[in-house]
N, C-alpha and C positions, 0 to 999 in steps of 0.2 A: 208411673201413674200417681204422681203426687197429689192429684186432686182428691183421691179417695182418702189419703191421709189428712189433708187439710179439712175436708168435710167431716171426717170422723173426729178430729180435734175440736172443731167448732161444735159438733153435737155433744161431745163429752163435757166441754166447758159449759154449754147451755144446760146440760143435765145437772151440773153442779149448782146452777142457779135454782133449778127445780128441787134439788136435794135440800137446799135451805128451806124452801117453802114447805117441803114434805117432812121437815124435822128429822132428817136422816140420822142425826146424832143419837137418836133414841134406839137405833138398831145396834150401834157399836157398844160392846160391853162396858168399857170404861166411861165413855161419854154418857151412856144411858143413866148413870148414877147422878148426873148433874140435873139441876132444875133447868127449865127451858131457857131462861135468860143466860145462864152460864153455859149451857150446852150450845146455844146459838153462837155466843161469843167465841168459845174455844173452837168449835167446828169451823166457823168463818175465818178466824185468825189462822188456823192451820192451813187454810187454802192459799195464803200469801206465799209461804215458802214452797209449797207444793207447785203452785203456778209458776213461781220464779224458776224453780228447778226444771220444770217441763219446758218453759219458753227459752230459757238460757241453753238448756241441753239440746233443744231442737234447732235453734236459730243462731247461736253464737258462731260466727264464721261461715254462715251459709247453712243450708239444710243438712243436718247431721243424720244421714240415712240409718245408721245403726240405732240411734236413739228413736228415730221415727218408727223403725221396725219394732222396737221393744214396746213403744206406746201402742202401735197397731195391735200387737199381740195382747196387750192389756185391755184394749177396747173389746176384744173377743172374750177374754177371761171375765171381764166386768159383767157381761151379760149373764154368765154362769153364776157369778156371785149374787146377782139380783134374783136369779131363779132360785138359788138356795135360800134366800131370805123371804121368799113369797109368803110363807106361812108365819113369819115373825109377827107378833101381835102389834108391833109398832110400824110395820111396813105400810106406807101410804102411797106407794108407787102403783096406783091402780088405773090411772087415766091413760087414754090413747096417746096423749102428748108425752107423758112420762115414758111410756114404752117405745114410742117412736124415737125419742132421744137415745134411750138405752140401746134398743135394738139397731137403730140406724148407725150409731157409733160402732157397734159390733160388726155389722155388715160391712161398713166402710173399712174397718180394720182388716177384716178377712180379705176383702177385695184388694186392699193395698198390699197385703202380704202375698197374695196369689199372683197379682198382675204386675207388681212393682219389681219383682226379682229379675 
């Protein structure tokens, strides 16, 4: 059931676009110390090696199912991390769109793990 993995990956990557808009770096302890210009630059730059690792890990030599399963598990865990950050004073993930991306990725990750085995 790779379609759930691919949809979940698409949702989590789109969530990262939203994360820049929502200034998510303000939630992370080390990045929160930076002004917005520096926080944006560091947060955005860190996504280059992160996306490289994800895309290379998943697609180098065809779909790497163990890496896809690990990412699907992260999609589920990621929902929990956002729930833990709900009361953080800098949390700006309050829109239906933000939660559709977060929750949708988590749901797809769970479905991928449950149906893909």
